[in-house]
VEXDO-550729 format. One record per atom (N, C-alpha, C): chain; residue in three letters; residue number from 1; atom name; x, y, z. Coordinates in pm, 1 decimal, decimal comma. Example, Ala and Ser with C-alpha at 12.3 -4.5 7.8 and 13.67 -1.06 7.14 Angstrom:
2
<kette:A | rest:ala | nr:1 | atom:N | xx:1319,0 | yy:-569,0 | zz:780,0> $
<kette:A | rest:ala | nr:1 | atom:CA | xx:1230,0 | yy:-450,0 | zz:780,0> $
<kette:A | rest:ala | nr:1 | atom:C | xx:1320,0 | yy:-330,0 | zz:780,0> $
<kette:A | rest:ser | nr:2 | atom:N | xx:1285,0 | yy:-225,0 | zz:708,0> $
<kette:A | rest:ser | nr:2 | atom:CA | xx:1367,0 | yy:-106,0 | zz:714,0> $
<kette:A | rest:ser | nr:2 | atom:C | xx:1290,0 | yy:3,0 | zz:787,0> $
***
This chain:
84
<kette:A | rest:met | nr:1 | atom:N | xx:1203,5 | yy:-67,1 | zz:2254,7> $
<kette:A | rest:met | nr:1 | atom:CA | xx:1129,7 | yy:-127,1 | zz:2145,0> $
<kette:A | rest:met | nr:1 | atom:C | xx:1016,5 | yy:-212,3 | zz:2200,2> $
<kette:A | rest:ala | nr:2 | atom:N | xx:907,7 | yy:-211,8 | zz:2128,6> $
<kette:A | rest:ala | nr:2 | atom:CA | xx:791,1 | yy:-291,5 | zz:2168,7> $
<kette:A | rest:ala | nr:2 | atom:C | xx:809,8 | yy:-436,2 | zz:2126,8> $
<kette:A | rest:gln | nr:3 | atom:N | xx:738,7 | yy:-523,5 | zz:2193,4> $
<kette:A | rest:gln | nr:3 | atom:CA | xx:740,6 | yy:-665,4 | zz:2159,0> $
<kette:A | rest:gln | nr:3 | atom:C | xx:600,5 | yy:-707,1 | zz:2116,7> $
<kette:A | rest:leu | nr:4 | atom:N | xx:595,6 | yy:-807,8 | zz:2032,6> $
<kette:A | rest:leu | nr:4 | atom:CA | xx:469,2 | yy:-856,2 | zz:1980,7> $
<kette:A | rest:leu | nr:4 | atom:C | xx:470,6 | yy:-1008,7 | zz:1988,0> $
<kette:A | rest:leu | nr:5 | atom:N | xx:366,1 | yy:-1064,1 | zz:2042,6> $
<kette:A | rest:leu | nr:5 | atom:CA | xx:354,7 | yy:-1209,1 | zz:2053,6> $
<kette:A | rest:leu | nr:5 | atom:C | xx:235,0 | yy:-1253,0 | zz:1970,5> $
<kette:A | rest:val | nr:6 | atom:N | xx:257,1 | yy:-1347,5 | zz:1880,6> $
<kette:A | rest:val | nr:6 | atom:CA | xx:149,1 | yy:-1397,4 | zz:1795,3> $
<kette:A | rest:val | nr:6 | atom:C | xx:127,0 | yy:-1544,2 | zz:1829,9> $
<kette:A | rest:arg | nr:7 | atom:N | xx:7,6 | yy:-1575,3 | zz:1870,6> $
<kette:A | rest:arg | nr:7 | atom:CA | xx:-25,0 | yy:-1713,4 | zz:1910,9> $
<kette:A | rest:arg | nr:7 | atom:C | xx:-104,1 | yy:-1783,0 | zz:1799,8> $
<kette:A | rest:asn | nr:8 | atom:N | xx:-108,6 | yy:-1914,5 | zz:1809,5> $
<kette:A | rest:asn | nr:8 | atom:CA | xx:-189,4 | yy:-1999,6 | zz:1721,7> $
<kette:A | rest:asn | nr:8 | atom:C | xx:-154,8 | yy:-1981,3 | zz:1573,2> $
<kette:A | rest:val | nr:9 | atom:N | xx:-26,2 | yy:-1979,5 | zz:1543,2> $
<kette:A | rest:val | nr:9 | atom:CA | xx:18,4 | yy:-1971,8 | zz:1404,3> $
<kette:A | rest:val | nr:9 | atom:C | xx:14,1 | yy:-2112,2 | zz:1345,1> $
<kette:A | rest:asp | nr:10 | atom:N | xx:-45,5 | yy:-2125,2 | zz:1228,2> $
<kette:A | rest:asp | nr:10 | atom:CA | xx:-55,7 | yy:-2254,4 | zz:1160,6> $
<kette:A | rest:asp | nr:10 | atom:C | xx:84,5 | yy:-2311,8 | zz:1137,6> $
<kette:A | rest:asp | nr:11 | atom:N | xx:99,3 | yy:-2441,2 | zz:1157,8> $
<kette:A | rest:asp | nr:11 | atom:CA | xx:229,8 | yy:-2506,9 | zz:1143,1> $
<kette:A | rest:asp | nr:11 | atom:C | xx:287,1 | yy:-2489,4 | zz:1002,3> $
<kette:A | rest:arg | nr:12 | atom:N | xx:201,5 | yy:-2497,5 | zz:900,5> $
<kette:A | rest:arg | nr:12 | atom:CA | xx:249,2 | yy:-2479,9 | zz:762,2> $
<kette:A | rest:arg | nr:12 | atom:C | xx:300,9 | yy:-2338,5 | zz:739,4> $
<kette:A | rest:leu | nr:13 | atom:N | xx:231,1 | yy:-2239,9 | zz:797,7> $
<kette:A | rest:leu | nr:13 | atom:CA | xx:274,1 | yy:-2100,8 | zz:785,3> $
<kette:A | rest:leu | nr:13 | atom:C | xx:409,4 | yy:-2080,4 | zz:853,6> $
<kette:A | rest:lys | nr:14 | atom:N | xx:425,4 | yy:-2139,1 | zz:970,6> $
<kette:A | rest:lys | nr:14 | atom:CA | xx:552,0 | yy:-2128,3 | zz:1043,1> $
<kette:A | rest:lys | nr:14 | atom:C | xx:665,4 | yy:-2191,6 | zz:963,4> $
<kette:A | rest:ala | nr:15 | atom:N | xx:638,9 | yy:-2307,1 | zz:902,2> $
<kette:A | rest:ala | nr:15 | atom:CA | xx:740,7 | yy:-2374,8 | zz:822,0> $
<kette:A | rest:ala | nr:15 | atom:C | xx:780,5 | yy:-2289,8 | zz:701,5> $
<kette:A | rest:lys | nr:16 | atom:N | xx:682,3 | yy:-2228,7 | zz:636,1> $
<kette:A | rest:lys | nr:16 | atom:CA | xx:711,9 | yy:-2140,9 | zz:522,5> $
<kette:A | rest:lys | nr:16 | atom:C | xx:794,5 | yy:-2021,1 | zz:566,3> $
<kette:A | rest:leu | nr:17 | atom:N | xx:760,4 | yy:-1968,1 | zz:682,5> $
<kette:A | rest:leu | nr:17 | atom:CA | xx:833,8 | yy:-1853,8 | zz:736,8> $
<kette:A | rest:leu | nr:17 | atom:C | xx:978,2 | yy:-1893,4 | zz:768,6> $
<kette:A | rest:gln | nr:18 | atom:N | xx:997,7 | yy:-2011,5 | zz:824,3> $
<kette:A | rest:gln | nr:18 | atom:CA | xx:1132,6 | yy:-2059,8 | zz:854,1> $
<kette:A | rest:gln | nr:18 | atom:C | xx:1214,8 | yy:-2074,1 | zz:725,9> $
<kette:A | rest:arg | nr:19 | atom:N | xx:1154,2 | yy:-2131,7 | zz:621,1> $
<kette:A | rest:arg | nr:19 | atom:CA | xx:1224,7 | yy:-2148,2 | zz:493,8> $
<kette:A | rest:arg | nr:19 | atom:C | xx:1260,6 | yy:-2013,1 | zz:432,6> $
<kette:A | rest:arg | nr:20 | atom:N | xx:1165,6 | yy:-1921,1 | zz:438,6> $
<kette:A | rest:arg | nr:20 | atom:CA | xx:1190,7 | yy:-1787,5 | zz:382,0> $
<kette:A | rest:arg | nr:20 | atom:C | xx:1302,0 | yy:-1716,7 | zz:458,6> $
<kette:A | rest:ala | nr:21 | atom:N | xx:1299,2 | yy:-1724,9 | zz:590,6> $
<kette:A | rest:ala | nr:21 | atom:CA | xx:1402,6 | yy:-1661,7 | zz:672,5> $
<kette:A | rest:ala | nr:21 | atom:C | xx:1539,2 | yy:-1720,9 | zz:640,6> $
<kette:A | rest:lys | nr:22 | atom:N | xx:1545,8 | yy:-1852,1 | zz:628,0> $
<kette:A | rest:lys | nr:22 | atom:CA | xx:1673,1 | yy:-1918,8 | zz:596,5> $
<kette:A | rest:lys | nr:22 | atom:C | xx:1723,1 | yy:-1875,8 | zz:459,1> $
<kette:A | rest:arg | nr:23 | atom:N | xx:1632,1 | yy:-1870,3 | zz:361,9> $
<kette:A | rest:arg | nr:23 | atom:CA | xx:1667,4 | yy:-1829,8 | zz:226,3> $
<kette:A | rest:arg | nr:23 | atom:C | xx:1723,0 | yy:-1687,0 | zz:223,9> $
<kette:A | rest:asn | nr:24 | atom:N | xx:1671,1 | yy:-1599,6 | zz:310,8> $
<kette:A | rest:asn | nr:24 | atom:CA | xx:1714,5 | yy:-1459,7 | zz:315,2> $
<kette:A | rest:asn | nr:24 | atom:C | xx:1825,2 | yy:-1434,7 | zz:417,4> $
<kette:A | rest:gly | nr:25 | atom:N | xx:1871,5 | yy:-1541,7 | zz:484,0> $
<kette:A | rest:gly | nr:25 | atom:CA | xx:1980,5 | yy:-1528,4 | zz:579,2> $
<kette:A | rest:gly | nr:25 | atom:C | xx:1942,5 | yy:-1450,6 | zz:704,5> $
<kette:A | rest:arg | nr:26 | atom:N | xx:1816,6 | yy:-1466,1 | zz:747,4> $
<kette:A | rest:arg | nr:26 | atom:CA | xx:1769,2 | yy:-1395,6 | zz:866,4> $
<kette:A | rest:arg | nr:26 | atom:C | xx:1708,2 | yy:-1495,3 | zz:963,9> $
<kette:A | rest:ser | nr:27 | atom:N | xx:1692,3 | yy:-1448,5 | zz:1087,7> $
<kette:A | rest:ser | nr:27 | atom:CA | xx:1617,5 | yy:-1528,0 | zz:1185,1> $
<kette:A | rest:ser | nr:27 | atom:C | xx:1469,3 | yy:-1514,2 | zz:1152,1> $
<kette:A | rest:met | nr:28 | atom:N | xx:1388,0 | yy:-1601,3 | zz:1208,9> $
<kette:A | rest:met | nr:28 | atom:CA | xx:1243,0 | yy:-1589,6 | zz:1186,7> $
<kette:A | rest:met | nr:28 | atom:C | xx:1192,3 | yy:-1454,9 | zz:1237,9> $
<kette:A | rest:glu | nr:29 | atom:N | xx:1243,5 | yy:-1413,2 | zz:1350,7> $
<kette:A | rest:glu | nr:29 | atom:CA | xx:1200,6 | yy:-1286,2 | zz:1408,4> $
<kette:A | rest:glu | nr:29 | atom:C | xx:1235,4 | yy:-1169,3 | zz:1316,0> $
<kette:A | rest:ala | nr:30 | atom:N | xx:1356,1 | yy:-1169,3 | zz:1260,9> $
<kette:A | rest:ala | nr:30 | atom:CA | xx:1397,2 | yy:-1063,1 | zz:1168,4> $
<kette:A | rest:ala | nr:30 | atom:C | xx:1314,4 | yy:-1068,1 | zz:1040,2> $
<kette:A | rest:glu | nr:31 | atom:N | xx:1281,9 | yy:-1189,0 | zz:996,9> $
<kette:A | rest:glu | nr:31 | atom:CA | xx:1201,2 | yy:-1204,0 | zz:874,8> $
<kette:A | rest:glu | nr:31 | atom:C | xx:1061,5 | yy:-1147,5 | zz:895,4> $
<kette:A | rest:val | nr:32 | atom:N | xx:1002,0 | yy:-1174,2 | zz:1010,3> $
<kette:A | rest:val | nr:32 | atom:CA | xx:869,6 | yy:-1120,6 | zz:1040,8> $
<kette:A | rest:val | nr:32 | atom:C | xx:874,5 | yy:-968,1 | zz:1045,0> $
<kette:A | rest:arg | nr:33 | atom:N | xx:979,0 | yy:-911,6 | zz:1106,4> $
<kette:A | rest:arg | nr:33 | atom:CA | xx:993,1 | yy:-764,6 | zz:1108,9> $
<kette:A | rest:arg | nr:33 | atom:C | xx:1001,3 | yy:-708,4 | zz:968,1> $
<kette:A | rest:glu | nr:34 | atom:N | xx:1078,2 | yy:-776,0 | zz:882,3> $
<kette:A | rest:glu | nr:34 | atom:CA | xx:1093,6 | yy:-730,9 | zz:744,0> $
<kette:A | rest:glu | nr:34 | atom:C | xx:960,0 | yy:-736,2 | zz:668,8> $
<kette:A | rest:ile | nr:35 | atom:N | xx:887,9 | yy:-845,5 | zz:684,4> $
<kette:A | rest:ile | nr:35 | atom:CA | xx:758,0 | yy:-860,9 | zz:617,1> $
<kette:A | rest:ile | nr:35 | atom:C | xx:661,2 | yy:-753,5 | zz:663,5> $
<kette:A | rest:leu | nr:36 | atom:N | xx:649,7 | yy:-734,4 | zz:793,9> $
<kette:A | rest:leu | nr:36 | atom:CA | xx:558,2 | yy:-632,9 | zz:846,8> $
<kette:A | rest:leu | nr:36 | atom:C | xx:596,7 | yy:-493,5 | zz:800,0> $
<kette:A | rest:gly | nr:37 | atom:N | xx:725,3 | yy:-463,3 | zz:804,9> $
<kette:A | rest:gly | nr:37 | atom:CA | xx:771,6 | yy:-331,4 | zz:760,7> $
<kette:A | rest:gly | nr:37 | atom:C | xx:741,3 | yy:-306,3 | zz:614,3> $
<kette:A | rest:thr | nr:38 | atom:N | xx:766,1 | yy:-406,8 | zz:530,2> $
<kette:A | rest:thr | nr:38 | atom:CA | xx:740,4 | yy:-392,9 | zz:386,7> $
<kette:A | rest:thr | nr:38 | atom:C | xx:592,5 | yy:-369,1 | zz:359,4> $
<kette:A | rest:ile | nr:39 | atom:N | xx:507,0 | yy:-448,1 | zz:420,8> $
<kette:A | rest:ile | nr:39 | atom:CA | xx:362,8 | yy:-435,8 | zz:398,4> $
<kette:A | rest:ile | nr:39 | atom:C | xx:311,9 | yy:-299,9 | zz:445,7> $
<kette:A | rest:leu | nr:40 | atom:N | xx:355,8 | yy:-258,0 | zz:560,6> $
<kette:A | rest:leu | nr:40 | atom:CA | xx:306,1 | yy:-131,0 | zz:614,5> $
<kette:A | rest:leu | nr:40 | atom:C | xx:359,8 | yy:-11,5 | zz:536,6> $
<kette:A | rest:arg | nr:41 | atom:N | xx:481,2 | yy:-20,6 | zz:482,9> $
<kette:A | rest:arg | nr:41 | atom:CA | xx:532,9 | yy:88,6 | zz:398,3> $
<kette:A | rest:arg | nr:41 | atom:C | xx:452,3 | yy:97,4 | zz:269,2> $
<kette:A | rest:glu | nr:42 | atom:N | xx:412,5 | yy:-17,7 | zz:213,5> $
<kette:A | rest:glu | nr:42 | atom:CA | xx:332,2 | yy:-18,8 | zz:90,7> $
<kette:A | rest:glu | nr:42 | atom:C | xx:197,4 | yy:48,2 | zz:113,6> $
<kette:A | rest:glu | nr:43 | atom:N | xx:138,9 | yy:27,3 | zz:230,2> $
<kette:A | rest:glu | nr:43 | atom:CA | xx:8,6 | yy:88,6 | zz:259,6> $
<kette:A | rest:glu | nr:43 | atom:C | xx:18,0 | yy:239,9 | zz:268,4> $
<kette:A | rest:glu | nr:44 | atom:N | xx:134,2 | yy:292,2 | zz:308,2> $
<kette:A | rest:glu | nr:44 | atom:CA | xx:151,3 | yy:436,5 | zz:320,6> $
<kette:A | rest:glu | nr:44 | atom:C | xx:162,3 | yy:504,9 | zz:185,3> $
<kette:A | rest:thr | nr:45 | atom:N | xx:202,7 | yy:430,2 | zz:83,3> $
<kette:A | rest:thr | nr:45 | atom:CA | xx:217,3 | yy:486,7 | zz:-50,3> $
<kette:A | rest:thr | nr:45 | atom:C | xx:78,9 | yy:508,5 | zz:-109,6> $
<kette:A | rest:pro | nr:46 | atom:N | xx:46,4 | yy:633,8 | zz:-146,2> $
<kette:A | rest:pro | nr:46 | atom:CA | xx:-87,1 | yy:657,6 | zz:-202,7> $
<kette:A | rest:pro | nr:46 | atom:C | xx:-102,6 | yy:585,8 | zz:-336,8> $
<kette:A | rest:lys | nr:47 | atom:N | xx:-217,1 | yy:524,7 | zz:-354,8> $
<kette:A | rest:lys | nr:47 | atom:CA | xx:-245,9 | yy:452,0 | zz:-477,5> $
<kette:A | rest:lys | nr:47 | atom:C | xx:-287,9 | yy:551,3 | zz:-586,5> $
<kette:A | rest:arg | nr:48 | atom:N | xx:-231,5 | yy:532,0 | zz:-704,6> $
<kette:A | rest:arg | nr:48 | atom:CA | xx:-269,1 | yy:617,1 | zz:-817,3> $
<kette:A | rest:arg | nr:48 | atom:C | xx:-385,3 | yy:553,1 | zz:-892,1> $
<kette:A | rest:lys | nr:49 | atom:N | xx:-458,7 | yy:635,1 | zz:-961,6> $
<kette:A | rest:lys | nr:49 | atom:CA | xx:-569,5 | yy:584,2 | zz:-1041,5> $
<kette:A | rest:lys | nr:49 | atom:C | xx:-515,5 | yy:527,3 | zz:-1172,3> $
<kette:A | rest:leu | nr:50 | atom:N | xx:-600,9 | yy:456,4 | zz:-1244,4> $
<kette:A | rest:leu | nr:50 | atom:CA | xx:-559,5 | yy:384,8 | zz:-1364,1> $
<kette:A | rest:leu | nr:50 | atom:C | xx:-491,9 | yy:475,4 | zz:-1466,5> $
<kette:A | rest:gly | nr:51 | atom:N | xx:-551,1 | yy:591,5 | zz:-1494,3> $
<kette:A | rest:gly | nr:51 | atom:CA | xx:-493,0 | yy:683,0 | zz:-1593,0> $
<kette:A | rest:gly | nr:51 | atom:C | xx:-352,5 | yy:724,8 | zz:-1555,2> $
<kette:A | rest:ser | nr:52 | atom:N | xx:-331,7 | yy:756,0 | zz:-1429,5> $
<kette:A | rest:ser | nr:52 | atom:CA | xx:-199,0 | yy:796,2 | zz:-1381,9> $
<kette:A | rest:ser | nr:52 | atom:C | xx:-100,1 | yy:680,4 | zz:-1392,8> $
<kette:A | rest:glu | nr:53 | atom:N | xx:-145,4 | yy:559,7 | zz:-1365,0> $
<kette:A | rest:glu | nr:53 | atom:CA | xx:-59,2 | yy:442,6 | zz:-1377,3> $
<kette:A | rest:glu | nr:53 | atom:C | xx:-16,7 | yy:421,4 | zz:-1522,7> $
<kette:A | rest:ile | nr:54 | atom:N | xx:-110,4 | yy:438,7 | zz:-1616,6> $
<kette:A | rest:ile | nr:54 | atom:CA | xx:-79,4 | yy:420,4 | zz:-1758,7> $
<kette:A | rest:ile | nr:54 | atom:C | xx:19,5 | yy:525,9 | zz:-1804,9> $
<kette:A | rest:val | nr:55 | atom:N | xx:-2,4 | yy:650,7 | zz:-1766,0> $
<kette:A | rest:val | nr:55 | atom:CA | xx:90,1 | yy:758,3 | zz:-1803,4> $
<kette:A | rest:val | nr:55 | atom:C | xx:229,4 | yy:729,3 | zz:-1748,4> $
<kette:A | rest:ala | nr:56 | atom:N | xx:237,2 | yy:687,3 | zz:-1623,3> $
<kette:A | rest:ala | nr:56 | atom:CA | xx:366,8 | yy:656,8 | zz:-1562,3> $
<kette:A | rest:ala | nr:56 | atom:C | xx:434,9 | yy:540,5 | zz:-1634,5> $
<kette:A | rest:leu | nr:57 | atom:N | xx:355,6 | yy:444,0 | zz:-1677,2> $
<kette:A | rest:leu | nr:57 | atom:CA | xx:410,3 | yy:327,4 | zz:-1744,0> $
<kette:A | rest:leu | nr:57 | atom:C | xx:473,2 | yy:362,9 | zz:-1878,5> $
<kette:A | rest:phe | nr:58 | atom:N | xx:409,3 | yy:453,3 | zz:-1952,3> $
<kette:A | rest:phe | nr:58 | atom:CA | xx:455,0 | yy:483,6 | zz:-2087,4> $
<kette:A | rest:phe | nr:58 | atom:C | xx:527,0 | yy:617,3 | zz:-2100,7> $
<kette:A | rest:ser | nr:59 | atom:N | xx:543,3 | yy:692,1 | zz:-1993,5> $
<kette:A | rest:ser | nr:59 | atom:CA | xx:610,3 | yy:821,3 | zz:-2005,4> $
<kette:A | rest:ser | nr:59 | atom:C | xx:756,7 | yy:800,4 | zz:-2040,4> $
<kette:A | rest:gly | nr:60 | atom:N | xx:806,3 | yy:888,6 | zz:-2125,0> $
<kette:A | rest:gly | nr:60 | atom:CA | xx:945,5 | yy:879,8 | zz:-2166,0> $
<kette:A | rest:gly | nr:60 | atom:C | xx:973,7 | yy:769,2 | zz:-2265,7> $
<kette:A | rest:gln | nr:61 | atom:N | xx:871,8 | yy:716,3 | zz:-2332,5> $
<kette:A | rest:gln | nr:61 | atom:CA | xx:890,3 | yy:605,4 | zz:-2425,5> $
<kette:A | rest:gln | nr:61 | atom:C | xx:906,2 | yy:652,0 | zz:-2570,4> $
<kette:A | rest:gly | nr:62 | atom:N | xx:918,2 | yy:783,2 | zz:-2592,6> $
<kette:A | rest:gly | nr:62 | atom:CA | xx:943,8 | yy:832,7 | zz:-2726,5> $
<kette:A | rest:gly | nr:62 | atom:C | xx:819,7 | yy:863,9 | zz:-2807,4> $
<kette:A | rest:val | nr:63 | atom:N | xx:702,7 | yy:860,9 | zz:-2749,3> $
<kette:A | rest:val | nr:63 | atom:CA | xx:581,2 | yy:896,1 | zz:-2821,3> $
<kette:A | rest:val | nr:63 | atom:C | xx:541,9 | yy:1036,9 | zz:-2778,2> $
<kette:A | rest:tyr | nr:64 | atom:N | xx:559,6 | yy:1132,5 | zz:-2868,5> $
<kette:A | rest:tyr | nr:64 | atom:CA | xx:529,6 | yy:1271,9 | zz:-2835,8> $
<kette:A | rest:tyr | nr:64 | atom:C | xx:434,2 | yy:1327,2 | zz:-2941,1> $
<kette:A | rest:leu | nr:65 | atom:N | xx:335,7 | yy:1401,2 | zz:-2899,0> $
<kette:A | rest:leu | nr:65 | atom:CA | xx:237,2 | yy:1459,6 | zz:-2988,8> $
<kette:A | rest:leu | nr:65 | atom:C | xx:255,7 | yy:1609,7 | zz:-2992,5> $
<kette:A | rest:asp | nr:66 | atom:N | xx:227,1 | yy:1669,7 | zz:-3110,1> $
<kette:A | rest:asp | nr:66 | atom:CA | xx:236,4 | yy:1815,2 | zz:-3121,8> $
<kette:A | rest:asp | nr:66 | atom:C | xx:128,3 | yy:1883,5 | zz:-3039,5> $
<kette:A | rest:glu | nr:67 | atom:N | xx:14,1 | yy:1819,1 | zz:-3030,8> $
<kette:A | rest:glu | nr:67 | atom:CA | xx:-95,6 | yy:1872,5 | zz:-2950,6> $
<kette:A | rest:glu | nr:67 | atom:C | xx:-164,0 | yy:1756,5 | zz:-2879,6> $
<kette:A | rest:pro | nr:68 | atom:N | xx:-225,7 | yy:1784,9 | zz:-2766,1> $
<kette:A | rest:pro | nr:68 | atom:CA | xx:-289,4 | yy:1676,1 | zz:-2692,3> $
<kette:A | rest:pro | nr:68 | atom:C | xx:-408,4 | yy:1617,5 | zz:-2768,0> $
<kette:A | rest:ile | nr:69 | atom:N | xx:-436,5 | yy:1492,5 | zz:-2743,2> $
<kette:A | rest:ile | nr:69 | atom:CA | xx:-552,4 | yy:1426,4 | zz:-2803,2> $
<kette:A | rest:ile | nr:69 | atom:C | xx:-677,4 | yy:1479,5 | zz:-2733,5> $
<kette:A | rest:gln | nr:70 | atom:N | xx:-772,3 | yy:1526,4 | zz:-2813,4> $
<kette:A | rest:gln | nr:70 | atom:CA | xx:-893,4 | yy:1581,2 | zz:-2754,9> $
<kette:A | rest:gln | nr:70 | atom:C | xx:-990,2 | yy:1469,9 | zz:-2717,8> $
<kette:A | rest:glu | nr:71 | atom:N | xx:-1061,0 | yy:1492,8 | zz:-2611,2> $
<kette:A | rest:glu | nr:71 | atom:CA | xx:-1160,3 | yy:1396,3 | zz:-2566,6> $
<kette:A | rest:glu | nr:71 | atom:C | xx:-1282,5 | yy:1401,7 | zz:-2656,7> $
<kette:A | rest:ile | nr:72 | atom:N | xx:-1346,3 | yy:1288,3 | zz:-2671,5> $
<kette:A | rest:ile | nr:72 | atom:CA | xx:-1471,4 | yy:1282,7 | zz:-2747,0> $
<kette:A | rest:ile | nr:72 | atom:C | xx:-1583,7 | yy:1277,7 | zz:-2644,0> $
<kette:A | rest:arg | nr:73 | atom:N | xx:-1646,8 | yy:1389,5 | zz:-2622,0> $
<kette:A | rest:arg | nr:73 | atom:CA | xx:-1758,2 | yy:1395,8 | zz:-2527,3> $
<kette:A | rest:arg | nr:73 | atom:C | xx:-1878,1 | yy:1457,0 | zz:-2598,9> $
<kette:A | rest:gly | nr:74 | atom:N | xx:-1990,4 | yy:1394,1 | zz:-2585,7> $
<kette:A | rest:gly | nr:74 | atom:CA | xx:-2111,9 | yy:1446,8 | zz:-2645,8> $
<kette:A | rest:gly | nr:74 | atom:C | xx:-2119,9 | yy:1423,6 | zz:-2795,9> $
<kette:A | rest:met | nr:75 | atom:N | xx:-2021,0 | yy:1356,1 | zz:-2853,1> $
<kette:A | rest:met | nr:75 | atom:CA | xx:-2022,5 | yy:1329,5 | zz:-2996,7> $
<kette:A | rest:met | nr:75 | atom:C | xx:-2111,8 | yy:1209,1 | zz:-3022,1> $
<kette:A | rest:arg | nr:76 | atom:N | xx:-2197,5 | yy:1222,1 | zz:-3119,8> $
<kette:A | rest:arg | nr:76 | atom:CA | xx:-2290,5 | yy:1114,7 | zz:-3150,7> $
<kette:A | rest:arg | nr:76 | atom:C | xx:-2226,7 | yy:1020,2 | zz:-3251,5> $
<kette:A | rest:met | nr:77 | atom:N | xx:-2220,7 | yy:893,9 | zz:-3217,7> $
<kette:A | rest:met | nr:77 | atom:CA | xx:-2161,6 | yy:794,1 | zz:-3307,3> $
<kette:A | rest:met | nr:77 | atom:C | xx:-2274,7 | yy:737,2 | zz:-3393,8> $
<kette:A | rest:glu | nr:78 | atom:N | xx:-2248,7 | yy:726,9 | zz:-3522,6> $
<kette:A | rest:glu | nr:78 | atom:CA | xx:-2348,1 | yy:671,0 | zz:-3612,4> $
<kette:A | rest:glu | nr:78 | atom:C | xx:-2301,1 | yy:534,2 | zz:-3660,8> $
<kette:A | rest:ile | nr:79 | atom:N | xx:-2394,6 | yy:440,2 | zz:-3659,9> $
<kette:A | rest:ile | nr:79 | atom:CA | xx:-2362,6 | yy:304,5 | zz:-3704,9> $
<kette:A | rest:ile | nr:79 | atom:C | xx:-2371,9 | yy:302,2 | zz:-3856,9> $
<kette:A | rest:pro | nr:80 | atom:N | xx:-2265,7 | yy:255,8 | zz:-3923,6> $
<kette:A | rest:pro | nr:80 | atom:CA | xx:-2268,6 | yy:253,9 | zz:-4070,9> $
<kette:A | rest:pro | nr:80 | atom:C | xx:-2371,5 | yy:152,3 | zz:-4122,4> $
<kette:A | rest:asp | nr:81 | atom:N | xx:-2428,6 | yy:182,9 | zz:-4236,4> $
<kette:A | rest:asp | nr:81 | atom:CA | xx:-2526,7 | yy:95,5 | zz:-4300,2> $
<kette:A | rest:asp | nr:81 | atom:C | xx:-2454,1 | yy:13,3 | zz:-4404,9> $
<kette:A | rest:phe | nr:82 | atom:N | xx:-2431,0 | yy:-113,1 | zz:-4376,9> $
<kette:A | rest:phe | nr:82 | atom:CA | xx:-2359,6 | yy:-200,4 | zz:-4468,8> $
<kette:A | rest:phe | nr:82 | atom:C | xx:-2452,4 | yy:-271,0 | zz:-4567,9> $
<kette:A | rest:glu | nr:83 | atom:N | xx:-2581,3 | yy:-252,5 | zz:-4551,5> $
<kette:A | rest:glu | nr:83 | atom:CA | xx:-2680,2 | yy:-319,7 | zz:-4636,1> $
<kette:A | rest:glu | nr:83 | atom:C | xx:-2697,3 | yy:-249,9 | zz:-4769,9> $
<kette:A | rest:ser | nr:84 | atom:N | xx:-2675,0 | yy:-121,9 | zz:-4778,4> $
<kette:A | rest:ser | nr:84 | atom:CA | xx:-2702,0 | yy:-50,5 | zz:-4904,6> $
<kette:A | rest:ser | nr:84 | atom:C | xx:-2582,2 | yy:-34,7 | zz:-4991,3> $
***
């Protein structure tokens, strides 16, 4: 296994890391490994675009349509005349 040495860590950051490690029942070294592993695994997950995120959020929620909603492209919107 490789080793990693990090120098010049801010004292406040080290204290926060110590508290977090204690809270999770790990050594500081194990906590750092966990943090690095979690962050790097998240980066490997491909990010979805907004539309895909919305579909994933609401899929299976009981809203089903007989036919898909058609897009409005090239349709000219007219502003109603409320004066007459």
